[in-house]
N, C-alpha and C positions, 0 to 999 in steps of 0.2 A: 315073706316073715306073718306069722299066724299069730295072734295075742287071743286067750280069752278072751270069752265078752264082761268074765269080771275083771280084769284088764282094763282093756275096751270103757269099760262105764264109773272105771276109777282114773279114768286120763280125763272121761268128761267131766266128771263132779270138780274135784280137783283143776282143771281150765277156769271150769263153772266159779268157782267159788274165789280163783286168782281174780275173774277178769269182773268178779261185783264192789272191789275194791283198788285205790288208790294207793301210793304208794305213802302215804301218813296216816290215812283212815281206813282201818276196817269195818267193814259195813258183819254183821251174823245175819247168815243165809241158813233156813229153817231146811229139815230136811222133805216138807210138804211141795216149799217152792224149789227144789232140787226137782223131782217127781212131776212138778209141773209141766215145772223150765224144760227139760233136759227127756220126759215124755220115758223116765226110767219106772223096772218094777221095786213099789214102794217096801217088801220082804228083803228084796235081792240088793237095793242100799244102803238096807239098813246093815247091814252085814258084812257092806266093801267099807259104810263110812266106818263103824266099828274095827276094822282090819286100818284102816287108815289112821285111826285114835292111835290104837296098840301099837304101833310103827310110830309114832311121833310125827307125823305130818301134818293132823289135824288137831285142831282144841274142839272142845262139844264144851258148851253151858249148859246146864241144868235150871231147869225152873219151866216158869208159865207159859215162856215162851222162849221153851230148851234149843237150840241153835246148835252148827255150824259157825268155826271161824279159822 
């Protein structure tokens, strides 16, 4: 089965976010952290994260330390 790069990157991002938390406490992760640790293109990842947020899969926090949880 072949999946698109976007789907592959989305799976990687969600997996990273899931692994960066435990069952009790969630941790905010910045887009820059995702880009650095997963070696993904920033602009493309931004589009993917927006789609995941619009779909209710992710939540984001705006501000000085904008992050994803």
